[in-house]
Structure formats: C-alpha cells, structure tokens
N, C-alpha and C positions, 0 to 999 in steps of 0.2 A: 615773731612781729608779726602781723597780719597784713595780706592785702587785696584790698581789691577795687574793679573799676566801673563805675558807674557815667553811662552817659545822658546826660540828660539834654533833649534837643530841647529846642527856641519853637516858641515861645519857654519863657520857664516856666513854673506851675505860683501860682497866686492866690494869697491865703485869701479868702473874704470877708474872715471875722473883722466885725470892728473896734478900732480902735475904742480905750475910755480912759480914765486916769487913773493912775495905783490908788489904794487907801490913805486917806494922811493918819497921822498918828503924834503921840504927845513927844516935842525933842525931846520933853526932860525923859523920858522911858527909852528913849533908842542908847545902844551900845556903843556911842561914839566915843573919841576922846580925845581931848585937844591937843594939836600937837604944836610943837615950841617953834617960834618962828624960827630958825634955823633951822624946819626942816619941813616950811611950809615950799609950797611950791611954786617956785621964780619964774619970771621970765625965758624962759630957753635959750632965745634971741643970744641975752649975752655972754652965755654959758659961764656964767659965773660959778668963781669957785676953781676956775683951773680946770672944769670938769671936762671931756670929751662926751656931746650927746651926738647922736647918729641922728635922731630922727626932734625933729623941730615940734614939741610937744601943740605948743599952739595953733600951729597949721593944720593936726591935724583934728585938735576943736574944729574950725572954722570949715573943712571938709567933712566933717560926719554933719556937723549943724546945716550948713550948705543941702545937701542930699538928703537929711530927713529932712526938708521942708518942700520937697520937692510934691507937688500936684500926682505925680503917680511916682515915688518908691519904693509901692510898694512890692510891681514889679524886677527889682534890683537886692527879693530878697531870699533869692531860690540856695544862693549855696550854702546861708544862713542859715536858714531855713530846717536845711540837709544834715551839717552838720550836728544844730542844737540836734535835731531829731538822735543820730549818731551817740551823741554826749548825753544824752537822758536816757537812752539804752544802758547805759554802763553806768546810770543809777539808781536804774531801777535792777540790774544783775547785783547790788548789794543785798540783801536780805537783811533792813532795819527802815526804822523809820526816822527823821532826823528832822529831830522840834524846830532847828533853826540851819538856815544855809542860807549865802553870801554867792553874789552872782556877779563878778566880773567884768567891768566892760560888757555891760548885758545888754546894749544895741535894742533891740523889739523882743525883749525876752524870749530869746530863739527856743531856750531850755525850759525856762519855767513855763511855756504855755502848754510846753508837751508831757509834764511834771504833773501829781494830782494835789491833792492833800492827805492823800493815807499813808505817800510817803512823803513830804515835806513840808510840814504843819503852816509854816510861818517863813519866810522869804524877803529878804533885804536887795534890793534890783543898784546896781551903780553903773554909771556910766559918766566922759566925760562930757557928754554934749545931753543938755535937758531935755531938747526935744525929740531924743529917745525914749523917754522914759515913761509913754502911757501906753502899754500895751496891758492887755488886760490879761487874769491871772487866775486859776480855777485858789488858790492858796492868797489868804492876805499873804502883803506884802507894803513891807514901804519902801519908797525911791530916793535915794542920796546920791545928789550929786558930786562927785569925786571923780580922782584920776588916778587909774589904776597901778600911776605910780607911789601913792599917800594913799593910804586907805585907814581911814578918821575909826577905828575901831577898838576899842580896846582886846585885850591879847584873851584870850579862854575863851572865844564868846561865840565861835562855830561849830556845828556839828560838822555841815557840809560844807566847802566851798567848789564854786566851780565856775569856769570860764569858758569862753568860745570865739574862734577869731579876733582874742582883740590882742593880747600879749607880743603877736608878732611889732608889734609899735613903742615898745617899752624900750625905754635905753636903759635903764636898768636891771637889766631879766634878771640874777639873780637877787638883786635886793630886794623885787619883789616875788620873790617866791619866797624868802625869809620872812617878808611880811603879811604872807596868806599862809606862813606855818604857823605862826606868831597867835596870829584870830582862831587860829581853828582851838580849838578843846583836844586834849589829848585825848589819841586812838580816833579824830575825827579825819576824815576823809579830804584827797582833794582833786578833783577831778575836769582836767581843763586839754583842751584844743586848737592851737595853735597849728598856719600852713611851716609847709618846713620850708628846708633847700632848693628840693626840685621845682615850685611853684614857679608857673610860666618860663619854663624855661624855652618855649617857643617863641613866647615875645622876646624874652632877652636878648634870644639870640639873632632873631632877625635884627634889631635893631644894632647890633653890635654891627653886623655884618654890610647894614644897611650905610652904618653911617662910618667905615670903618673905606669903602668905597665911595664917599659922597667926597665927604670931607675928611680921609686921612686922620683919622681916629675915632675915637669913640665913650661917653659922658655915659651912668652906670645910668638906666631908667626904670629898673626894677630896683623896689628897696631889697639890702639884705635879711636873708631870712637865717632863724636859727638850722642846725643840721641836725638832724638824727642823732648820731653818735655823738652830742653833746651833752642832749635832754639829760641823761639818765646821770649822768657826773652832777647836772645843774642840780636837781633834785636833791642829790644824795647830799651834795656840799649848804643845801637848805634847810636841813634837815630832815627831808622824807625818812620813811623806810617802807620794807614793800612794796614798792616801785613795780611798773607793769604803763612796757612804754608800745606802741604799736603806732603804724601810719596808713592812712589808706589815701587809696588816690579818688580824686574825684577829675573826670572829664567832662567839659562841657561843648560842645561844638557852635559856632557863631558865622554869620553867615563871609566875615571875615574881618581882620586886624582892627578895623577901627569901631570895627560894634563890639567888639572884645576890650578895647581903652573906651569905649564911651559907659560898660557896665559897669569895670571899674571903680570910673569916673563919679555914677550913679551908687554905688554900693559907698562911698566914701573910700574908696584904698585907694587914691591917687598917690604917688609917690610922694614924702613928710622928710626925705631924708638933707640933710643940712647943704649935702652936695652934689644935689639935683641938679640939672641941668632946665631952669624953665621953657625953654625955645628951642623948637624942632622942625626945622625946615622941611617947610614941600613936599621939594626934592628926595631927601633922606625918608620922607613919611612912607611916600607913595613904593620908594626902590623897598622899604620896609614889608610896607602890604602888598607886593610879590615878592620876594623872598619867603614871606611866612608861606604862601600858600604854595609855590612849590616844592618847598619842603616838606613841610607837615599836612599842605591840603587832604581832606576826602574825597575819596569817589564821586562826589554828588556834589562838591565844589565848596563845603562847608572848609573850617577849620580849627580843629580841636584847642582849645587852652587847659592843659592842667594845672589842677592843684591838689599839693602835696599836704594830707593832713595829717599830722602828726600827735597820737591825744596820747595821756599821760598820767597815771594815778598815783599817790603815792600818800603812803596813813602819817599823823603825826602821832611818833611812839608810844605805846602806851605798856607800864605791866601785863595787862593782862593778853598783848599779842602774846605771839609762836616767836622764838630767838630759836636761834643756833647753835644745837649743842656747843659743846666747849669742846677744844683743840682734844684729842687723845682722848675721848670718851667712850672712842665706839671699840665694842666688844668682838664685833670679825674682820680683818682686812680683807680688803678686794682679791687678793691671795687664796685666800680660803673659799671665797664664793667660785674662782674659777675650779676649786678640786671638784665645788659641788658638780660643775657645770660638764666636768672631765665624768662623776663618776655614777652621774645619771645618763651621761650619752650610752659609759658604756655598761649599763646596765638594762638600756632599750636594745643594745646588738647582740647582748648575750638570751632576751627574749626568742622561746622557740618560736 
C-alpha cells in the first residue's frame, strides 16, 4: 500500500487547452449492445423493484450538467486533473499497446488527455452528462452518452478500461465492476481511481459537531464512500485477478469551509444521497466554519480538505497469466530453509 500527500494551494492549476468536439463514427461500427428493457436505467426516484439505492442518479446527472455549463468550470478541474495524471501513469507502467480502450465516467477526458496514441490506439469515452464529452485527445475517440451503471457495450470488447473519480456515485458497485470485467477481453486490464472513506473527514466532523450543538442532532451531509479494506474483495468477486490496491492522500488548502463547499459544488460533487438534508441553517453553517478552522486550520489561516484516493488494478483471467503453484508441489520446506540459514551462519563464525 502506498501513501503520499500532495498540497495544492489556491488558486488551482488551470488548463489553457481549448475544448473541441470528439470525432464522430458510424453507429453501426461501434461495439454497442442493445439493453433488454428490464435492464434499462429507470428513474431512480421511484426505487423501482424494491432496490434500495443510496444515490439519486438523476440528481447527479443534473449536478454534473450544471457544473459543466459554468463559464469558469475549468478552475474546478484541479483534483480530477491530478488524479487523471496518476491513473495515466499506471497505464504507462504496463509495457504494451492497447488497441481499444474505454473510459467509464470520463468527465473532461482527464485520463485520455495524458495518454498518447502509442499507448492507446482508439478510445471510447462515456459519461452520464453530454456536456462533458467535448475534451480533445491525441488518439481517435468516440463519445458515448451512457450511465456507469449500464454499460452499453458487447462482452470481450476492450483491451483496457479506466475510470477516475466517478465510481463513488454508483449504487451497485459490485454490479458495475462485473460489467467492466465483462466488456474486457481476456487478459485485459482495469485501472481505476475512486474516493475512499476518509475523504473530507474534516468537513464531515465539523458539520456533525455544529449540528449537534445547534440543533441537537445531525444528518449526513457527506456521501458514504467505499473503504479501502473492501475494495480488494469487490474486485475479486467481480472476477478480476492479480489485484493491486493502493492509497494516496491529496490535501488541498482553502481560505475557509465555505470555499470548500463552493468548490465541491463547482466540481458537480454535491451530495446526491437519497437521505440528504436539503437545507442547512445559517447558524449551523457559521458554527461549522468556526469549528473547522479551530480543529483543522493551518497557521496561515487556511483550512485543509483531505481527499483519500483509492487506486485499483485488476486483470481479466487468461491462460497465459502467471498462476500460483498447486498446493503440495513445493520441493523445499520452510524448515529446510531455516537449516540453511543456520549452516551459513555457522560457516561465517568458523572463518579465521
């Protein structure tokens, strides 16, 4: 497990690269599949079928569309740009060229813009918001408006699937991982990043303490996130093997708590959980801001916001991959190894 801390001061890094439309392609040539009517995305507000969904996906779509329509939306991309670079680095660590790749929840192509056509020859970009499918890429790209929970692609299609900071809003994460495993070719690889359970713990604690003090109870204002201890099991149950899971911490400094919440809104990352509370009293907000600065404030007057980023790598099984030896096939026991160490030590002591 790897951990590092990156401090990003304000103002965040701003990309000056202009946006353009992705290339179009004949729909018949795309590896799309027709979803059965029973599998089509439904209005989650009804919680049809008795399924208890945590997040309102329609609300999340509206939030992302609203954020993408902001005139200064580029100044809220600093976190996704940084994580996109780190995911792209993990793609470069694999010494092969991928003929066909898929980005699930691509946003503004935060991963694809850091990859070259020597690594990925052709890229499919999917997102739930049409306004985000406009960022330029070096390699040929095809944009598909699709929900991360319902991938409209045929099985055994892609050599590489990537995802960055979109899977934490998925209701059925195990099902989404199984779909990703399904669209991968054998020996294909999935490389993803999502926020972990310790994300924004400063904001979470400050709001809870302020509500307890001013209102006598608290409601969840920060969405629930996946714990790193669960991620390996989720990938394994989805059918991946040769798993790698590691953690980074990215810490961003802001002038105050209200600026933290403003940037989260600009990122399209406002809470969309069904049990969210729509209003927060002004007195509670001011109390939370004071608690935030008192408990977590820096010496220069700024406050930190911590984002725990979980990185995952999983491979779809193939007969060419290395496999563990069968149980009982070892020719040397650990007991024999200890005897070898003892003999080596005694030989060193016997030397003049």
